[in-house]
C-alpha positions as CSV (number, residue, x, y, z in Angstrom):
1,M,28.0,-2.7,-23.2
2,Q,27.8,-5.9,-21.3
3,A,28.0,-4.1,-17.9
4,S,25.2,-1.7,-18.9
5,T,23.0,-4.6,-19.9
6,H,23.8,-6.4,-16.6
7,R,23.0,-3.2,-14.6
8,L,19.7,-2.8,-16.4
9,Q,18.7,-6.4,-15.8
10,S,19.7,-6.1,-12.1
11,L,17.6,-2.9,-11.8
12,I,14.6,-4.5,-13.4
13,F,14.8,-7.5,-11.2
14,S,15.2,-5.3,-8.1
15,M,12.1,-3.3,-9.1
16,F,10.2,-6.5,-9.6
17,V,11.2,-7.8,-6.1
18,I,10.2,-4.4,-4.5
19,V,6.7,-4.5,-6.2
20,L,6.2,-8.1,-5.2
21,C,7.2,-7.5,-1.6
22,S,5.0,-4.4,-1.5
23,S,2.0,-6.2,-2.7
24,Q,2.6,-9.0,-0.2
25,V,2.9,-6.6,2.7
26,N,-0.2,-4.7,1.6
27,R,-2.2,-8.0,1.6
28,L,-0.9,-8.9,5.1
29,I,-1.8,-5.4,6.4
30,D,-5.3,-5.7,4.9
31,A,-5.8,-9.1,6.5
32,E,-4.5,-7.9,9.9
33,V,-6.2,-4.5,10.0
34,G,-9.4,-5.2,8.0
35,E,-11.7,-2.5,6.8
36,D,-11.0,1.0,8.0
37,R,-14.4,2.3,9.2
38,G,-13.1,5.0,11.5
39,Q,-13.3,2.9,14.6
40,M,-10.0,4.4,15.9
41,L,-11.2,8.0,15.4
42,P,-12.8,10.0,18.3
43,G,-16.4,8.9,18.7
44,C,-15.9,5.6,17.0
45,V,-18.1,4.5,14.1
46,E,-21.1,6.2,15.7
47,A,-19.6,9.6,15.2
48,G,-20.4,9.5,11.5
49,W,-16.9,9.7,10.1
50,E,-17.2,9.4,6.3
51,V,-14.4,8.2,4.2
52,S,-14.9,8.8,0.5
53,T,-12.9,9.9,-2.5
54,A,-13.9,13.5,-1.9
55,T,-12.8,13.5,1.7
56,M,-9.6,11.8,1.0
57,E,-8.6,14.6,-1.4
58,L,-8.6,17.2,1.5
């Protein structure tokens, strides 16, 4: 019983660390990359690339 409790606590802690690291990495990426306005796509921003919920579902 004690081993199962320890494994569960270890799993919960590991999941917490993963979520924490993931959110930190996402913040760093957002700060580095900034807003994605399609500037890396052919024709740059002037090409009229539209990013919306509807186009992301394609």
